[in-house]
C-alpha positions in Angstrom: -15.4 24.2 -19.6 -13.4 21.3 -18.2 -10.3 19.7 -19.7 -12.5 16.8 -20.8 -14.5 19.2 -23.0 -11.4 20.9 -24.5 -10.6 19.2 -27.7 -7.8 20.6 -29.9 -8.2 21.2 -33.6 -5.5 19.3 -35.5 -4.0 20.9 -38.6 -1.7 19.4 -41.1 1.7 21.0 -41.5 0.2 23.3 -44.2 -2.2 24.6 -41.5 -5.3 23.0 -43.1 -7.5 20.7 -41.0 -6.7 17.1 -41.5 -10.4 16.6 -42.2 -13.6 18.6 -42.0 -16.1 15.8 -41.6 -15.5 14.4 -39.1 -13.6 17.4 -37.9 -10.0 16.6 -37.0 -10.1 16.9 -33.2 -7.9 15.3 -30.6 -8.7 14.7 -26.9 -6.6 16.9 -24.6 -4.6 13.9 -23.4 -3.6 13.0 -27.0 -2.6 16.6 -27.6 -0.4 16.9 -24.5 1.3 13.6 -25.5 2.0 14.9 -29.0 3.4 18.2 -27.5 5.8 16.3 -25.3 6.9 14.0 -28.1 7.5 17.1 -30.2 5.2 16.0 -33.0 3.1 19.2 -33.1 3.4 23.0 -32.9 1.0 24.7 -30.5 -0.8 27.4 -32.4 -3.4 28.5 -29.9 -4.3 27.7 -26.3 -7.4 27.7 -24.1 -7.5 29.7 -20.9 -7.4 26.4 -19.0 -4.4 24.7 -17.4 -3.5 21.1 -16.6 -1.3 20.8 -13.5 0.7 18.3 -11.6 2.8 19.0 -8.5 5.8 20.0 -10.6 4.3 21.1 -13.9 1.7 23.5 -15.4 0.6 23.8 -19.0 -2.1 25.7 -20.8 -4.3 23.3 -22.9 -3.7 23.7 -26.6 -6.8 24.5 -28.6 -5.1 24.4 -32.1 -2.0 22.4 -33.0 -0.3 21.8 -36.3 1.6 18.6 -37.2 5.3 19.1 -37.7 5.4 16.6 -40.6 3.0 16.9 -43.5 0.6 14.0 -43.9 -0.4 13.6 -47.6 -4.2 13.2 -47.7 -5.6 10.3 -49.6 -7.1 11.2 -52.9 -10.2 9.1 -52.5 -12.2 8.3 -49.4 -13.2 4.9 -48.2 -16.5 3.6 -49.3 -18.6 3.8 -46.2 -22.3 4.4 -45.5 -21.4 7.7 -43.8 -19.2 8.9 -46.7 -22.0 7.9 -49.2 -24.6 10.0 -47.2 -22.1 12.9 -47.0 -21.5 12.7 -50.8 -25.3 12.8 -51.3 -25.8 15.7 -48.8 -27.7 13.4 -46.4 -30.7 13.5 -48.8 -32.7 10.7 -50.5 -31.6 11.0 -54.2 -35.2 10.1 -55.3 -37.4 12.4 -53.2 -35.1 14.7 -51.2 -36.1 13.3 -47.7 -33.4 13.7 -45.0 -34.6 11.0 -42.6 -34.6 7.2 -42.5 -31.7 7.0 -45.0 -30.5 3.7 -46.5 -28.4 3.0 -49.5 -29.8 1.8 -52.8 -28.1 -0.1 -55.5 -29.1 1.8 -58.7 -28.6 -1.4 -60.7 -29.9 -4.0 -58.2 -27.5 -6.7 -57.0 -30.1 -9.2 -58.2 -29.5 -7.9 -61.7 -25.7 -7.9 -61.4 -25.2 -4.5 -59.8 -22.2 -4.1 -57.5 -21.6 -2.1 -54.3 -19.5 0.7 -55.8 -19.5 4.5 -55.6 -20.9 4.6 -59.1 -23.8 2.2 -58.4 -25.0 3.1 -54.9 -27.0 6.2 -53.9 -28.7 7.4 -50.8 -32.4 6.6 -50.5 -35.0 6.9 -47.8 -36.5 3.6 -46.7 -39.9 4.3 -48.4 -38.2 5.1 -51.8 -35.8 2.1 -51.5 -38.8 -0.2 -50.8 -40.8 1.3 -53.7 -37.9 0.9 -56.1 -37.2 -2.6 -54.8 -35.1 -4.8 -57.2 -35.8 -2.7 -60.3 -33.6 -0.5 -62.3 -34.4 3.2 -62.3 -36.0 2.8 -65.8 -38.1 -0.2 -64.6 -39.2 1.7 -61.5 -39.6 5.1 -63.1 -37.3 6.5 -60.4 -34.1 8.2 -61.3 -31.5 9.6 -58.8 -31.3 13.3 -58.8 -27.5 13.1 -59.3 -25.5 10.4 -61.1 -23.6 8.4 -58.5 -19.9 8.9 -58.7 -16.7 8.3 -56.8 -16.0 11.5 -54.8 -12.6 12.8 -53.9 -11.5 13.5 -50.3 -11.5 17.2 -51.3 -15.2 17.0 -52.4 -16.3 15.3 -49.1 -14.4 17.9 -47.1 -16.2 20.6 -49.1 -19.5 18.9 -48.4 -18.6 18.5 -44.7 -18.4 22.3 -44.4 -22.1 22.3 -44.9 -22.6 20.4 -41.7 -20.7 22.1 -38.9 -20.2 20.3 -35.6 -22.1 21.5 -32.5 -19.0 22.9 -30.9 -16.6 25.2 -32.7 -14.1 27.2 -30.5 -13.3 30.8 -31.3 -9.6 30.0 -31.7 -10.4 27.7 -34.6 -12.0 30.5 -36.7 -8.9 31.2 -38.8 -8.7 27.5 -39.9 -12.3 26.6 -40.5 -14.8 27.9 -43.1 -18.3 27.4 -41.9 -21.0 30.1 -42.0 -22.0 29.8 -38.4 -21.4 31.4 -35.1 -18.4 30.0 -33.1 -18.4 29.3 -29.4 -16.5 31.8 -27.2 
């Protein structure tokens, strides 16, 4: 594995990942800079080195911030965070492809774009529901839309592990999957 493919897991000062989804990873160059600026503690290293004529350093695989960063209580309202809240499933039929977001109370009827009024819907369900309320369309979301906490989204993110998880990250992540050597 090259240095380019050697990201470091970034932990907060309490040794918890800054985020699970997306997983808090830094490119090797960002990590080396943070080490030199004394902003992180190196917890674990790869068996790879970066070298210059006068310097050699093992690439960090896990680092912890020296200063605790208080996480936000609520996440930003984004399409991705909405899909994560709804487990990447249409809240009307359970489909996991061609997802859009649906205003439960349509905008044409005064509905707003808020956590409490938007839900994940596949394109066919969204088209079928159209500008109707759930009652008018006879289509009700499986779960009542709500404003999630960052903690909730992190918990949901654990259900969707990234493609690459290094062995040195095992003690800090909690996915039920095999980790890369």
